[in-house]
MARLUM-659495 format. One record per residue: y, z, x of N, C-alpha, C in turn. Coordinates in steps of 0.2 Angstrom, whole numbers, padded with zeros to 4 digits, always signed. Atoms other than C-alpha are relative to their C-alpha. Example, Ala and Ser with C-alpha at 12.3 -4.5 7.8 and 13.67 -1.06 7.14 Angstrom:
! residues 2
-0006+0000+0004-0022+0039+0062+0006+0000+0004-0006-0001-0004-0005+0036+0068+0005+0003-0004
This chain:
! residues 51
-0006+0003-0003+1034-0323-0567+0000-0003+0006+0000+0004-0006+1036-0337-0556+0006-0002+0003-0007+0001-0002+1050-0340-0544-0001-0006+0005+0001+0006-0004+1054-0356-0536+0008-0001+0003-0006+0001-0004+1068-0359-0523+0000-0007+0003-0002+0006-0003+1075-0375-0518-0001-0001+0008+0000-0001-0007+1077-0369-0501+0000+0008+0001+0001-0006-0001+1069-0353-0496+0005+0004+0005-0004-0004-0004+1082-0349-0483+0007+0004-0003-0005-0005+0005+1095-0343-0497-0003+0006-0001+0003-0007+0002+1083-0329-0501+0000+0005+0007+0002-0002-0006+1079-0326-0483+0008+0003+0004-0006+0000-0003+1098-0326-0478+0003+0007-0004-0004-0006+0006+1104-0314-0494-0005+0006+0002+0004-0005+0000+1090-0302-0490+0002+0004+0007-0002-0002-0006+1094-0301-0471+0008+0003+0000-0008-0004+0001+1113-0297-0475-0001+0006-0003+0000-0006+0004+1108-0284-0487-0003+0005+0005+0003-0005-0004+1097-0276-0475+0003+0003+0005-0005-0003-0005+1110-0274-0463+0004+0006-0003-0003-0005+0002+1119-0262-0474-0004+0005-0004+0004-0005+0003+1106-0253-0483-0008+0001+0003+0006-0002-0003+1090-0244-0479-0005-0002-0005+0005+0000+0005+1080-0244-0495+0003-0003-0007-0003+0003+0005+1083-0254-0511-0005+0000-0006+0005+0000+0006+1075-0255-0528+0001-0007-0003-0002+0006+0003+1072-0272-0536-0004+0000-0007+0003+0001+0006+1069-0277-0554-0001-0006-0002+0002+0006+0001+1060-0292-0559+0001-0001-0008+0000+0001+0007+1065-0299-0576+0000-0007-0001+0001+0008+0002+1064-0316-0585+0006-0003+0002-0005+0003-0002+1082-0319-0581+0002-0001+0007-0002+0000-0007+1081-0316-0563-0002+0006+0003+0002-0005-0004+1079-0303-0549+0008+0005+0001-0006-0005-0002+1092-0288-0547-0002+0005+0004+0000-0004-0006+1093-0278-0532+0006+0005+0000-0004-0004-0001+1102-0262-0531-0001+0005+0004+0001-0004-0005+1106-0251-0517+0005+0004+0002-0006-0004-0003+1118-0238-0509-0003+0001+0007+0001-0001-0006+1119-0236-0491+0000+0008+0002+0002-0005-0002+1114-0221-0482+0007+0005+0000-0005-0004+0001+1132-0214-0481+0004+0001-0007-0003+0000+0007+1136-0217-0499+0006-0003-0001-0007+0004+0000+1151-0228-0497-0002-0007-0003+0000+0006+0002+1144-0245-0501-0006-0001-0005+0005+0002+0005+1135-0250-0517-0002-0008-0001+0002+0006+0000+1125-0266-0517-0003-0002-0006+0003+0001+0006+1122-0274-0533+0000-0009+0000+0002+0007-0002+1114-0292-0530-0005-0003-0006+0004+0003+0004+1107-0304-0543+0000-0007+0001+0001+0007+0000+1099-0320-0542-0005-0003-0005
């Protein structure tokens, strides 16, 4: 799989925002994109990110 971003800042800003909420996450790389799923330590917030 090869990923290309027109502007890498988009990826950097998204990951920076998610990292303020959760400590650990799992990535799934597929042909249609990247999915990240994580839950915060207090188990209140679920992050489901797809790009």
